[in-house]
C-alpha positions, 0 to 999 in steps of 0.5 A: 922243782930243782933249784940250781946252786949259784955261787958266783956272787964274789965275781961281781964287783961291789961298784957294779952293784952300786951302779945298778942301785944308782940306775934304779934310783933314777928310773922312777918317781921319788917314792918308787925310787926309795922302794926299789932302792931298798928292795935291791939292797935287800936282795943283794944282801940276801944273795951275799949271805947265801953266796949267790949271784944277784946279777944275773940271778938264776931262776933258782935264786929268785925262787928261793928268795921269794919262797923265804920272803913269802913266810913273813911278807905281803904278796904286794911286797913280793911283787914289788921286790920282783919289779926291782930285781927285773929293773936291775936286769933290764938296765944291764941288758940281762934277761929278767929271771922274774918273768920265767915260768917257774917264778910266775908259777911260784907267785901264782901259788903264793897268791892262791895260798896267802891271797893278794888282795890288799885292803884299800884305804877309805876315801875321804868323802866330800860330806866328811870335809865340813866336820873334819875342817871344824876340828882344825884349830884355824887360829894356829899356824899349823892349823892354817897349814893343815887346812890348806893341805887337806883342801888343796890335796882334796881339790887336786886329787894329789898323791902325797909326793905331788902335794909336798913337791909344790913350790910357791912358783908353781902357783898361779892365781887367776880370776877363776881360781888357781893353776898348780904345776905338779912336777913330781909325777909318778911317772916323771915323764912330764909335769901336769897343770891342775886347776882348782876353782874359787868356791867362795865359801869356807872350804875354798882351797885357793883361799886356804892356800892364800891364808897359809902363805899370808900367816906363814910369810913364805914367799919362795921355795916349798909351799908346805913346810914343817913347823917346830914346837916354837912356831917356826916355819922350817923345811919342806914337809915330808910326804909321810906327814900328809898321812899323819895330818889326815889321820890326826883329824880323822881320829878327832872325828872318832873314825878309825885312823888305820882306815885312812891315809894320805891317798884318802884325799885323792880317792875322796875327790875322785869318788865324790866327783863320780857320785855327783855326776862328773865325767870320767874325763873330768876326773882323769884330768884332775887325778892325772891318770893316763888310762881308765883302769884305776879311774873306773874303780873310783867311778864304780865306787861313786856310782854304787850308791847313786843308782842302786836298785835296792833304793826301791825300798824307799817306796814302801810304807805301812798302809 
């Protein structure tokens, strides 16, 4: 494939690139904003080094960029970088070079050679929760917080960004349980209201949340906060902290921490609910999915061991 040289980078003002950077930041959820922002900066810096024009970028520029990245980066990262570049072009009403046949063919070739499958993190299944909760020191302030995070995160099937975005004013306790307003949704199109019910046992997410509020003394602002080594409640917890908390207690159970992430709470609720016969609609209502594609994966995973033909082996016995 002939790769045309594109050396008009200096014609683009730095302010214009920063404007694109700002547009990209405000187009997606907070986590996607950070990723796209980082991706666009990386591409712009690469173009400057190669003296190529990032906007509008030629097909040749995109192919060279992706070819170099393929040597050191995962396929999922390449795909995300292309999405960020495509967003920048759309905002300036330029045709996106990322959709051109040459780029798509290149990505298909990289996919075939390197593989595109990313190993998913394991779901934190319902039956694991009792042993995991037992590992939490519930006499400590951080223990109360961690218990509430795990139980509420599981019950809400929350993304980590959604969980840490919850404020005290987003909670409304009623006779049945608690309604939670989720404002930091992935699409940012609208907020969601999710409900969690009283379970009247030691694994009740509503009770755990109430206990955390009581011992922490928090009355407004962020629900989940960081705690310093002196036991002082500080600022809003970062979304990365949710993963660290999950991994902490998973590790204490002797499981491989690299197999789990903050998303394990979300997939754990969906998969466990499917195993127990909850409907797709009920699961989608809790996860907030608009389409069935991703939910179907959870349902299939949950049903894999529920109605499995291999179970007929249980009927065998020695005569």
